[in-house]
C-alpha positions as CSV (number, residue, x, y, z in Angstrom):
1,M,31.9,-20.6,65.0
2,K,35.3,-22.3,65.0
3,K,33.8,-25.0,67.3
4,T,31.1,-25.7,64.9
5,L,33.4,-26.1,62.0
6,A,35.7,-28.3,64.1
7,L,32.7,-30.5,65.0
8,S,32.0,-30.9,61.4
9,L,35.4,-32.1,60.7
10,L,35.3,-34.4,63.8
11,L,32.1,-36.0,62.6
12,A,33.4,-36.5,59.1
13,G,36.6,-38.1,60.5
14,M,34.5,-40.5,62.5
15,A,32.6,-41.6,59.5
16,L,35.8,-42.3,57.7
17,N,37.2,-44.1,60.7
18,G,34.0,-46.3,60.8
19,A,34.2,-47.3,57.1
20,A,34.8,-50.9,56.2
21,Q,38.4,-51.8,55.7
22,S,38.0,-52.6,52.1
23,D,36.7,-49.1,51.4
24,D,38.7,-46.4,50.3
25,F,38.8,-42.8,51.8
26,G,40.2,-39.5,50.6
27,L,40.2,-35.8,50.8
28,W,38.6,-33.4,48.1
29,T,39.5,-29.8,48.0
30,G,38.3,-27.1,45.7
31,V,38.3,-23.3,45.0
32,E,35.9,-21.3,42.9
33,A,35.7,-17.7,41.8
34,E,32.5,-16.1,40.5
35,W,31.9,-13.0,38.6
36,K,28.3,-11.6,38.1
37,V,27.9,-10.1,34.6
38,N,24.4,-8.8,35.2
39,K,21.4,-9.9,37.5
40,K,20.7,-13.0,35.6
41,V,24.1,-14.1,34.1
42,S,27.3,-15.1,36.1
43,V,30.7,-16.8,35.1
44,N,33.0,-18.8,37.1
45,L,36.5,-20.5,37.3
46,S,37.2,-23.6,39.4
47,A,40.0,-25.9,40.5
48,E,39.9,-29.1,42.5
49,T,42.2,-31.9,43.6
50,R,41.3,-35.3,45.0
51,I,43.7,-37.4,47.2
52,E,42.5,-40.9,47.6
53,E,43.7,-44.5,48.1
54,K,43.6,-43.8,51.9
55,L,45.2,-40.3,51.6
56,K,48.4,-41.8,49.7
57,R,47.8,-40.6,46.1
58,D,46.7,-37.7,44.0
59,T,44.1,-39.5,41.9
60,R,42.7,-36.5,40.1
61,W,43.1,-32.8,39.5
62,N,40.9,-30.5,37.3
63,V,40.4,-26.8,36.2
64,G,37.2,-25.5,34.7
65,I,35.2,-22.6,33.4
66,G,31.4,-22.2,33.4
67,A,28.5,-19.9,33.3
68,D,25.0,-19.7,34.8
69,W,21.9,-18.1,33.5
70,K,18.9,-17.4,35.8
71,I,16.0,-18.3,33.6
72,V,13.4,-17.8,36.3
73,P,15.0,-15.8,39.2
74,K,15.1,-17.8,42.6
75,F,13.6,-20.8,40.8
76,L,15.2,-22.0,37.6
77,K,18.8,-21.8,36.5
78,L,20.6,-23.1,33.4
79,G,24.5,-23.9,33.5
80,V,27.0,-24.8,31.0
81,G,30.8,-25.7,31.7
82,Y,33.9,-27.3,30.6
83,L,36.5,-29.2,32.7
84,F,40.0,-30.3,31.9
85,I,40.8,-33.3,34.1
86,N,43.9,-35.2,34.8
87,S,43.2,-38.6,36.5
88,Y,45.0,-41.5,37.7
89,N,44.2,-45.0,36.6
90,P,45.3,-47.9,38.9
91,R,47.0,-51.0,37.8
92,E,44.8,-53.4,35.9
93,V,45.0,-57.2,36.1
94,K,43.3,-59.0,33.2
95,I,43.1,-62.9,32.6
96,N,44.5,-63.9,29.2
97,Y,42.8,-66.6,27.3
98,N,44.1,-68.7,24.2
99,N,42.0,-69.3,21.1
100,S,40.1,-72.1,22.7
101,G,38.9,-70.0,25.6
102,V,41.3,-71.6,28.1
103,Q,43.1,-69.4,30.6
104,K,46.7,-68.8,29.7
105,G,48.1,-66.5,32.3
106,Y,47.6,-62.8,32.9
107,N,48.2,-59.4,31.2
108,I,48.9,-56.5,33.7
109,D,48.7,-53.0,32.6
110,E,50.7,-50.8,34.9
111,A,49.2,-47.7,36.5
112,F,49.0,-44.5,34.2
113,R,47.5,-41.0,34.1
114,R,44.9,-39.8,31.5
115,N,43.7,-36.5,30.3
116,R,40.0,-35.9,29.9
117,H,37.9,-33.2,28.3
118,R,34.5,-32.8,30.0
119,F,31.5,-30.7,28.9
120,I,28.4,-30.3,30.9
121,V,24.9,-28.8,30.7
122,D,22.6,-28.7,33.6
123,L,19.2,-27.4,34.8
124,T,18.7,-26.5,38.3
125,A,15.3,-25.8,40.0
126,K,15.2,-24.5,43.6
127,K,12.2,-23.8,46.0
128,S,12.3,-22.4,49.4
129,W,9.8,-23.4,52.1
130,G,10.4,-21.6,55.4
131,R,14.1,-22.0,56.1
132,F,14.4,-25.1,54.0
133,T,15.5,-24.9,50.3
134,F,15.0,-27.9,48.1
135,S,16.8,-28.3,44.9
136,L,16.8,-30.7,41.9
137,R,19.7,-30.7,39.3
138,E,19.4,-32.5,36.0
139,R,22.9,-32.7,34.2
140,Y,24.0,-34.0,30.8
141,Q,27.7,-34.8,30.9
142,F,30.0,-35.7,27.9
143,T,33.5,-36.8,28.6
144,H,36.3,-37.5,26.0
145,N,39.1,-39.7,27.3
146,V,42.4,-38.9,25.4
147,A,44.4,-41.8,24.1
148,T,47.5,-42.7,26.0
149,E,50.0,-45.5,26.6
150,T,51.0,-47.8,29.4
151,E,53.3,-50.6,30.2
152,R,51.8,-54.1,29.8
153,N,53.5,-57.2,31.6
154,R,52.7,-60.6,30.4
155,Y,52.7,-63.5,32.7
156,R,52.2,-66.9,30.9
157,N,53.8,-70.1,32.2
158,I,52.8,-71.8,35.6
159,V,55.8,-71.9,38.2
160,S,55.5,-75.3,39.7
161,D,58.3,-74.8,42.2
162,I,58.4,-71.2,43.4
163,T,61.0,-72.0,46.2
164,N,63.7,-72.8,43.8
165,Y,62.7,-70.5,40.9
166,T,65.5,-68.3,39.7
167,L,64.9,-65.0,37.8
168,S,66.6,-64.5,34.5
169,A,68.1,-61.2,33.3
170,G,65.5,-58.5,33.0
171,E,62.7,-60.8,34.3
172,L,60.2,-59.5,36.9
173,P,59.1,-61.7,39.9
174,P,56.3,-64.2,39.1
175,Y,52.6,-63.0,39.6
176,F,50.7,-64.8,42.3
177,D,46.9,-64.7,41.7
178,G,46.1,-66.3,45.1
179,T,46.6,-69.9,44.2
180,T,49.1,-70.2,41.3
181,Y,52.3,-68.4,40.4
182,Y,52.9,-67.3,36.7
183,A,56.3,-66.4,35.3
184,H,56.9,-63.1,33.7
185,S,57.2,-63.6,29.8
186,G,57.7,-60.1,28.5
187,T,56.8,-56.4,28.6
188,A,55.3,-54.4,25.8
189,T,53.6,-51.0,25.3
190,N,49.8,-51.1,25.4
191,E,47.8,-48.3,23.9
192,K,44.7,-47.1,25.7
193,E,42.5,-45.8,23.0
194,H,40.4,-42.6,23.1
195,S,36.8,-43.1,24.2
196,N,33.7,-41.1,24.8
197,K,31.3,-41.3,27.7
198,H,27.7,-39.8,28.0
199,Y,26.0,-39.6,31.4
200,L,22.7,-38.1,32.8
201,R,23.2,-37.2,36.4
202,H,20.3,-36.4,38.8
203,R,20.9,-34.6,42.2
204,L,18.3,-34.0,44.8
205,G,19.2,-31.9,47.7
206,V,17.9,-30.0,50.8
207,S,19.5,-27.3,53.0
208,Y,18.4,-25.4,56.0
209,N,19.2,-21.8,56.9
210,I,19.9,-21.5,60.6
211,K,18.4,-18.4,62.1
212,G,20.9,-15.9,63.4
213,L,23.9,-17.9,62.2
214,P,25.8,-17.8,58.9
215,L,25.5,-21.5,58.6
216,E,23.5,-23.7,56.3
217,P,23.6,-27.5,56.7
218,Y,22.9,-29.6,53.6
219,V,22.3,-33.2,52.4
220,S,22.0,-34.5,48.8
221,F,21.7,-37.7,46.9
222,E,22.9,-38.1,43.3
223,L,22.5,-40.8,40.6
224,S,24.6,-41.3,37.4
225,N,23.1,-43.1,34.4
226,N,25.4,-44.3,31.5
227,L,23.4,-43.4,28.4
228,S,25.7,-45.6,26.2
229,E,24.9,-48.7,28.5
230,G,21.1,-48.7,28.4
231,F,20.6,-46.1,31.0
232,A,22.5,-48.2,33.6
233,I,23.0,-46.8,36.9
234,E,26.8,-46.8,37.6
235,K,27.3,-44.3,40.4
236,R,25.5,-43.2,43.7
237,R,26.8,-40.4,45.7
238,W,25.6,-39.1,49.1
239,R,26.7,-35.8,50.6
240,A,26.2,-33.9,53.9
241,G,27.9,-30.9,55.3
242,L,27.8,-27.2,56.3
243,D,28.1,-24.1,54.1
244,Y,29.6,-21.2,56.2
245,S,29.2,-17.6,54.9
246,I,32.3,-15.8,56.0
247,N,30.9,-12.6,54.5
248,K,29.0,-11.4,51.5
249,Q,32.0,-12.4,49.1
250,Q,33.4,-15.5,50.7
251,S,32.0,-18.8,51.7
252,L,33.5,-22.1,53.1
253,T,32.0,-25.6,52.7
254,V,33.1,-28.5,54.9
255,G,31.4,-32.0,54.2
256,Y,31.4,-35.7,53.9
257,V,31.0,-37.6,50.6
258,Y,30.1,-41.3,50.3
259,N,30.5,-42.6,46.7
260,N,29.4,-46.0,45.4
261,S,30.5,-46.7,41.8
262,S,30.8,-49.4,39.3
263,D,32.0,-47.5,36.3
264,D,35.3,-48.1,34.5
265,D,36.9,-45.0,36.2
266,E,35.9,-45.5,39.8
267,I,35.0,-49.1,41.3
268,G,33.9,-49.6,44.8
269,N,33.1,-47.5,47.8
270,L,34.7,-44.2,48.8
271,H,34.4,-42.1,51.8
272,A,35.9,-38.5,51.6
273,I,36.0,-35.2,53.4
274,E,35.3,-32.4,51.1
275,I,36.6,-28.8,51.7
276,G,35.6,-25.9,49.3
277,Y,36.2,-22.2,49.2
278,K,34.3,-19.8,47.0
279,Y,34.8,-16.0,46.3
280,K,32.3,-13.8,44.7
281,F,33.6,-10.7,42.9
């Protein structure tokens, strides 16, 4: 058993190692506790952390509470939940234009952290065929981003002779955009206003129960549609891994996640190892 789990970690590591240099990779870990109220209803508590930027930064942590109701046992389940999320937002570089639409330097908002309140409602259908189990989850997700502040540095005037450039008191080094240097012209506080986001997420998955072993390999694919942007697809997520039943109460998940995103919060490609632990009371 230990060899099987070690092999899963090795394969995930090989996938990360083979990722493009421009892609990010990370480690997602989570724990969950579940209490069965009766045969149809259960409640759960969860916590998760995500370490990304090539394992150098804690980019997100969240805690949550939820409940599930089996509408049709072994086939259809309704879930509701709430997550409190604290996330890291990287440095943002934006071109500054004057009233005539001509570029006039840059505004750089320094990295900041933001709190979010997320509410979810999902409907999950499952159907077993032999040792295979197919599932389809449809989720509505509402997220409220709390207003916060960050430091904005302004860079305006072009530095024509960077070799002989001298910094004045309190001035930051010039910003280089790849072709031109711009001098620092001041620092101010920039408010990041609160915002709301509505998403519809679709996830299709399949798992296989290995005869005689407490292992269940799985794969899944998920799409996220931004309902505020004309149903635009802004995120695609692939998962593959193993669920290991330690006993009737405890289970362990080890998997690999590939995330392709173009929304405001996550841009680009991410490869991650995912490790989760669940305890059923």
